[in-house]
N, C-alpha and C positions, 0 to 999 in steps of 0.2 A: 425880358422884354417880349411883348406879344404883338402880333399884327391883328388888328381888328377891322372888320368890314362894317361900315355904317349902312343905314337904310338906303342911301343913295349909291351904294356899291363902292365908294371910295375906301381906301385902306389907310389906317392911321397906326403908327407905332406908338405904343403906350407902355410906360414903365409902371410897374405895380408899386404902390405904396399903401400903407395900412389905413390912411385917411381917405384919400380921394379915389384910389383905384386898387383896392385889394383884389387878389386873384379870384375870389369867388364872385366878383362883379363882372368878370370878363370871360366867363365860360361861354362858348358858342360864338356865333357870328356877330351878334349885337348885344349891347347891354340892356338890361331890363328897363333902365330909365329912358333909353332912346325909344323903345317900344311903347312905354307908358305915355310919354309925351306925344309921340306920333298918333296914338289912338285917342288922345284927349280924355284920358281916364280921370275919374274923380280921385280924391286923395285916398279914400278907403279901398277902392278897387285897385288902384295903382300899387298901394302898399301890399295888398294881398298877392298881386302878381309878382311883386318883388320877392316876397317870401317864398312863393311857389317855385320861382325860377332858381333861386339861390340856395335853397335848403340843403340840397345834396352836397354842395361844395363848402359850405360855411362851417358846418359842425360835424361831429361824430356822435353816434349813439343818441342819447335823449335830446340833444340839441336839435336834431332834425325834427323830432316830434314837436318840440317847442315852436319851431318856425312854422310847421304845418298848422298848429293850433293858433298861432298869431294870424295866419292867413284866414282861417275860419272866422276868427274874431273880427277881422276887418270886413269880411263879407257880411257878417251879421250887422255891423255898423251901417253898411250901405243899405241892407234890407230894411232896417229900422227907419232910416232916413226916408226911403221910398214909401214905406207904409205911412209914416207921419205926413208926408206930402200928399199922398192919396187921400188921407183922412181930411186934411185941410181943404183940399179941392172939392171933396164931396160935401163938406159942411158949407162951403161958400156957395154951392148951388142951391141950397135949401132956403 
């Protein structure tokens, strides 16, 4: 069992389970999902943050590299989306 501090400073006792609350989700004072929701991140950016926060705890060896590559892939998805939106906006002005 772990005590977790949420963004509002309250403490919650949480039991780890492999589906809803594995131990790699709760390293540090807040969970990645709490930060992602608080910051109103897009799916792709939130996913990349999740991989960046958890990679050290979730895997050993090559698994860490895979999670970092997943974070990069999600950032590239967001970049592609922004570039496509910019292109649409510039074409609409013509």
